[in-house]
N, C-alpha and C positions, 0 to 999 in steps of 0.2 A: 799518720802514725800505723806501724807497723802493729799489728796484735797477733797473739798466738792463741789458741785454745786447747787446753787439756782437758779431757775426757777417761774418766777410770772407767765406765762401764758401768755405775752403779744405776740401779732403778731409777732413784730420784730425780740424777739428771736427764732419764727420758720423760718421766713424768709430768717434771716442776718445771722442765725447761731452761735449766744451768750447767755449767761445764765446774769443772774439779776447781780449775785455776786458768786465772788469763796472765798472760805477760804483756804489758803494754807500758810505756813511758819509765822505763828501765826498772820497773817492780815487777815482782810476782803477786798476783792477787790471788791466795786461796781461800775457796768459799770455808762456809762453815763444814766442818767435817766431824762426824760421827763415828765412833767404834764400837765393835762388837765385844763381848765380854760380859762376865758373871757380876763385874762389880765396878765402880766408877774407875777403880787404878788400871785394871785391867782394859777398858774401854778408852780410857785418856793413852794409853800405850800404842793401842790398835791403831785410834785416830790420828796420832803422830808419825805411825808409820804410813800412813797412807798419805798425811800431809808432807813428808819426807820424798815419798817415792812421787808425789808432783812437782814437788821442787827442782828433784833430779831430772826430770823429762824436763823441767826447765831452764836445763842447765845452772840452777841454783842448789842451794842447801840450807840444812837448816841455820847454822852460823850465820847467815846473811838474814836472818828474821830482823825486821827492825819493830815489830807491832804484831801484837798477840792478844785477842778477846776471845775468854773462857765465858761458856753459858751452863750453868747449870742449873736444874729445877729444885737444887737445894745448896745452900750456899755452904752447909756444915760439912757436905762431903767435899770442900774445894781441898781442904788442908791435907786427906791424904792423897793428895796427887801432888804435892811439894816435892816431894824428893825422886820423882819423876823426872816433874820439872827442871829441877834442879840440875840432873843431870844430863837432861837436852840441850838447854840453854845456858848452862853455870857459867861458863868461857864468857858467853857472849847474849848478855841477858837484853833482850827486846823489852820495849815501851809495853807494859802488857796494863789488863783491863778486867775484872771478872763480873759476871752479871748473873745475878739472880731471874730465873723465868722458867716459861714454859717451852719444852723442845718438840718436836714434830711426834713424839711417840714417846709415852710415858718408862718404855724400855731404856731408854738413854737417859744415863745421867751428867753426860758431858758433850760437849759440842765446842770445836778449836776452829778457829779463823785464825789466818795469819795473812801479814804482806813482809815479802821479803825484796831485798836488792836481787834484779835480775843477773844471770852471766857471771 
């Protein structure tokens, strides 16, 4: 099986030893992605931009997302993200899960992981 690894240059990729996305078996698997910003909505939008760019590099896009997992340290902060998520996935909703958990740094309010169809 052929695999393609996509890197974004994030310092965490080097420090931890992972890549932003892997194209394999007809899917693009995008690693958990955080975004910069002052609040959860800004971070959500920034993370989705990074994910979208990785999918484009893989020859895919957000409309081909089949599964998304949201990780938040405070589940109460998820609802403010819903309008952004409806805008991004509205016509092509993926299967979704939201998990409340700690993230790698308390400054991050949301982490998003997706799996999309390749090509």
